[in-house]
C-alpha positions as CSV (number, residue, x, y, z in Angstrom):
1,M,7.3,-5.5,39.9
2,A,5.6,-2.6,41.5
3,F,4.6,-1.5,38.1
4,F,2.4,-5.0,37.7
5,I,0.7,-4.5,41.5
6,C,-0.2,-1.1,40.4
7,L,-1.4,-2.5,37.2
8,A,-3.6,-5.3,39.1
9,L,-4.8,-3.0,41.2
10,L,-6.4,-0.4,38.8
11,L,-7.2,-3.2,36.7
12,G,-9.4,-4.5,40.0
13,S,-7.2,-8.0,40.5
14,R,-6.2,-8.5,43.5
15,L,-2.4,-10.3,44.2
16,A,-1.5,-12.2,47.5
17,A,1.8,-10.8,48.7
18,G,4.8,-12.0,47.2
19,Q,2.4,-12.7,43.7
20,T,3.5,-10.7,40.6
21,M,1.2,-10.3,37.7
22,Q,2.9,-11.0,34.4
23,P,2.0,-9.2,31.2
24,A,0.2,-10.2,28.0
25,P,2.1,-10.9,25.4
26,L,1.6,-8.3,22.4
27,T,0.1,-9.4,19.3
28,R,0.8,-7.1,16.8
29,S,-0.8,-6.6,13.4
30,P,1.9,-7.6,10.1
31,T,3.7,-4.7,8.7
32,Q,2.3,-4.0,5.7
33,G,4.4,-4.1,2.5
34,Q,6.0,-1.2,0.7
35,I,4.6,-1.2,-2.9
36,T,7.6,0.3,-5.3
37,L,6.0,1.3,-8.6
38,S,7.9,2.9,-11.4
39,A,6.4,3.5,-15.0
40,N,7.3,3.8,-18.6
41,G,5.1,5.7,-21.2
42,Y,5.2,5.4,-24.8
43,K,2.9,5.9,-28.0
44,V,1.4,3.2,-29.9
45,K,0.1,4.6,-33.8
46,G,0.0,8.4,-31.7
47,Q,-1.7,7.5,-28.7
48,H,-0.5,7.3,-25.3
49,A,0.7,4.1,-23.2
50,V,2.3,3.3,-19.9
51,D,3.6,-0.1,-18.6
52,L,3.6,0.1,-14.7
53,T,5.2,-2.3,-13.1
54,W,5.8,-2.9,-9.4
55,T,6.9,-5.0,-6.0
56,G,5.1,-5.9,-2.9
57,G,1.5,-6.2,-2.4
58,T,-0.7,-8.8,-3.4
59,S,-3.6,-8.5,-5.9
60,S,-3.5,-4.5,-6.7
61,D,-5.7,-1.7,-7.2
62,V,-4.4,0.6,-10.2
63,Y,-5.0,4.4,-10.1
64,R,-4.7,6.8,-12.5
65,D,-5.2,10.9,-12.0
66,G,-7.0,9.5,-8.2
67,V,-9.6,6.9,-10.4
68,L,-9.0,3.2,-10.0
69,I,-9.2,2.1,-13.5
70,A,-7.9,-1.4,-12.9
71,T,-7.5,-4.2,-9.9
72,V,-4.6,-7.1,-11.3
73,P,-3.2,-10.0,-9.5
74,N,0.5,-9.1,-8.7
75,I,2.2,-12.0,-10.4
76,P,4.1,-10.4,-11.6
77,G,3.1,-6.8,-10.7
78,F,2.4,-5.5,-14.5
79,Y,-0.3,-3.6,-16.3
80,T,-0.1,-1.6,-19.4
81,D,-2.4,1.5,-19.8
82,H,-3.5,2.1,-23.1
83,T,-5.1,5.6,-22.1
84,G,-6.5,6.6,-25.9
85,A,-5.3,10.1,-25.8
86,K,-2.8,11.8,-27.9
87,G,-1.0,15.1,-27.6
88,R,0.2,17.0,-24.2
89,R,-0.8,14.9,-21.7
90,T,0.4,14.3,-17.9
91,Y,-0.7,11.2,-15.8
92,T,-0.2,10.1,-12.1
93,F,-0.2,6.5,-11.2
94,K,-0.5,5.1,-8.1
95,V,-0.8,1.3,-7.5
96,C,-2.5,0.0,-4.1
97,E,-2.9,-3.5,-2.3
98,A,-6.5,-3.9,-3.7
99,G,-9.0,-2.7,-1.2
100,T,-6.4,-1.2,1.3
101,Q,-4.5,1.9,1.6
102,N,-1.2,0.9,1.5
103,C,0.4,2.2,-1.6
104,S,3.1,3.2,-3.5
105,A,4.3,6.5,-4.1
106,Q,2.8,8.5,-7.1
107,V,4.5,8.3,-9.9
108,T,4.2,11.2,-13.2
109,V,4.2,10.2,-16.9
110,K,4.6,13.3,-19.5
111,F,3.7,13.3,-22.7
112,G,4.9,16.2,-25.2
113,G,6.6,18.7,-22.9
């Protein structure tokens, strides 16, 4: 009870003897969902392609090497990146809930090495 009276005094409220101040309920922001990403690299006519699949999120932004390459609906969470590149190469991907910083962990796909 002393805590509420002190709080009321700090806030400038006046309580009569015997009255208590009830705290307002806390409203928490919804916890952002975790996004789990997996990747599978392969070649199509010698060119690199990567299938990305994920769970969590809604509409999603897909990043390759830190650059936004696509925004896709998350029904289901799937995207194929046809990079157009050949030879030895390493790519890093992540998927974020569109327009936010709620992202998956990065995954790395290596070709030729």
